C-alpha positions, 0 to 999 in steps of 0.5 A: 560609360558604355555605348553600342559604338564603344561596345562595337569597338571593344568586343572585337578588341577583347577578343583579339587580345584574348586570342593573340595572347592564347597563340603566343601562349600555346606556341611557348608550350609547344612550337607546332600547337598552331599546326596540330590540324592536318588541314591548317598546314594544307591551307598554308600550302594551298596559300603560298602555292599561288606565288611559290610553285613550279607552275604558280598562279590560278591553277592552284585553286584546285577543287574540293577546298573552296578558295577564300582562305587560301587567297587570304593566306597568300601574303602572310603564308609567304613569310617563312617564319609565318608560314613554318610556326603557323602564325600566318593563319592568326592574321586571317582568322582572328581578324575574321573571329573579331568581326564575327563578334561584332556582327553577333553584338549588332544582331543582339543589339538590333533586337532588345536595344540593350548595350550590356546584353549586347556586349555580354554576347559578344563575349560568350560568343567568342571566348569559348576556348575551342572558338578561340582555338580555331580563331588563331589557326589556319582554318576556314571556320572563323572566317566563315563565322565573320561571312555568315553573320555579317551577311544575316545582319544585312539580310536581316536588316533588310528584311525588317525594313522591308516590312515597314515598307522602308527604303533604308533596307534596300541598302542592307540587301545590296550589302548583304549580296557580296558577303554572301559571295564570300561566305559561299567561296569559304566554306560549303555550309554557307551554300544555304545563305542564298537559298535562305535570301531567296525565301525571303525575297519570295515572301516579301514579294508576295506581301508587298504593297509596292511590287515595282520596288520589289523589282530592286530586290532581284539583282542582289538576289541574282548577285548572291548566287555568285559564289556557287556559279563561279565555283561550278564554273571553275570545276567545269572549265578545269576538270570538265565536271562542275561537281568534281569537288564532290567526287574526287577520289580520296579528297572530296567529303563524300570519298572520305566519309565512304572510306571510313565506317562511321558514316553508317550509323549517320547516314539516313538516319535522323534521329542518330544524326541528331543525337550525335550532333547535340552530344558533341555540342553538349561537350563544346558548350556544356548542358547548362548553356544549351538548355538556357539557350533552347529556352531563351530560343523559344521564349525569344520566338513566341514573345511577340505574336506580332513579330513571330514570323521575323523572329523565327526567320532569324533564328532559322538564318542564325541556325544555318550553319547547324542545319547545314551540318545536320544535313551533311550528317544524314545525307553521308557527306559529313562525319561526326563522331567520338573517338573515345578519350574525349576526343570528337572527329569534326568537333570543329564543325561546332564552331559554326553553332556558336551563333545561335546558341549565343543569341538564344542564351542571352534572349533570356536577359529580355524575359524581365526588367526587374533588376533582382531577375536580370541579375540572377539570370545573368549569374546563371548564364556566367555559371553556365559558360564558365562551366562549359569553359573550365570543363574544356581547360580543366587538367589534362584536358585541352580546348575540344577542337585542340585535342581533336587536332592534336589526336590527328597530329600524333596519330600513329607517330606519323607526323613526328616521323615526317618532322624527323625527315623534314630536320634532316632534309632541312640540315643536308639541303643544299639546293636542288629538287625534291620529290615527295612521294608520300599522301598529300597530306604528309608531304605538305607536312614535310614542305612546312617544316622544313621551310624549304621554298615550294618551287624545289619541290615535286610531288606525285600528282603532277604526272611522271616524277621522272619525266624524260628529256631527250630520250633520257630520264631526269631525276630530282636530287632528292626523293621522300618515299612512304614506308607506310602508304595509305590513301592517295599514297599508294599511287607513289607506292605503285609507281615505284614498284614499277620503277624500284630498280631505277630508284636503287640504281640512282639514289642512296639512303640518307635517313629512314624511319618507321613511316619515311625514306629520305633518298639522295641522288647519287653523284656521278 
């Protein structure tokens, strides 16, 4: 017989078994399927650089990307098989997805007390094919879902208990603070969490009958901003600007968004941004499930006038990642668009909407206690979830986010050219240093594909790639040059144009294709 404790164990277990099976299947079909996302490759390199790099250590935190995923990837990325196959990501993302499903179960059960509905909700939440794929790759979304849903659960538990003037809720508030910190160090969408907590604390202070007790709310509230303060402080100390992550050329979200034309349709266009967001959500979840979720959400909020404000706050908390994405689109920092052929750029952002969609959908099951109606609603929900999943998996389709990932992986055949050069380098390599004068993304692909220790690599972002020593230039043993430079690769090409004579004099061409040339230092 199911009870809530068993469900809280069983749901994450099912999610992890399905995720692990999916990862093994995908790897058996294509050894690079867990590396389709260019960002997943960069995250793997970002984790390994803390230990395996020319100058390892805290300096490798960098900017733009928040560091939590990279910290967690360190032990797994140091294993060469896990690093080069992409399986390192599954050891972080899949447990995170399992724990996220645990907290959606706890949230649902807290409101309706039904073990079956909570179990059903946990499975709806995590078993969407796109969400499963994000749970097996080295990306940030699953990690944020865990930290965000866990913090929302404890924030709401505190708020609910504090309404009753119960001291039990204070413990939940103190638990929520470190979870909020971890969330704000994972993705920027979580930066609304401490702001939302501030509003709830202010409301409780203004409505509390025991003002002395409300003083105890202030330490965890202040602590919840710790992640944001740490990140701003790190950027100030390391780069002289607390907002470096916002304006870094080539890499910041704003720099990337302004370099493409799609922003114009979204920037300061609230209606267009909402339209695009909901169109993309429809592709991931299916219109039937979204309609049911919308009805369930409205019904949930309006069900009890006595608790309408509490219900409204819970939905807002669950919807914060979606609200953050929408704000990013309207403010010009985010991009979401249809590339054609069923490919949605940045479709992975929609994974963050799964919490509010799931909660709204299963709230329909609280409309009635009659078994006949419950069975009918459950059947409709199952059909709706199945429709969204089958449509994503129907031949020749793949999960929405995986389709986006592969589109980037195979774009212009650039990745396959990098793979070709990496295989030749791996075969010919007998030691020595390797200079990569390409874009940072291409450089990281080559690093992962070869599996050569990262400490042997040099890139164009470390200053003069051919430094002077005792008045003479010292050269790397190998050099990889981009033949079709774009973005940050233009920095390296500009350097080569100034030093082409030196390059030709000191290096022999080992291999070349449409995108890259591999050079070896001449002997003697």
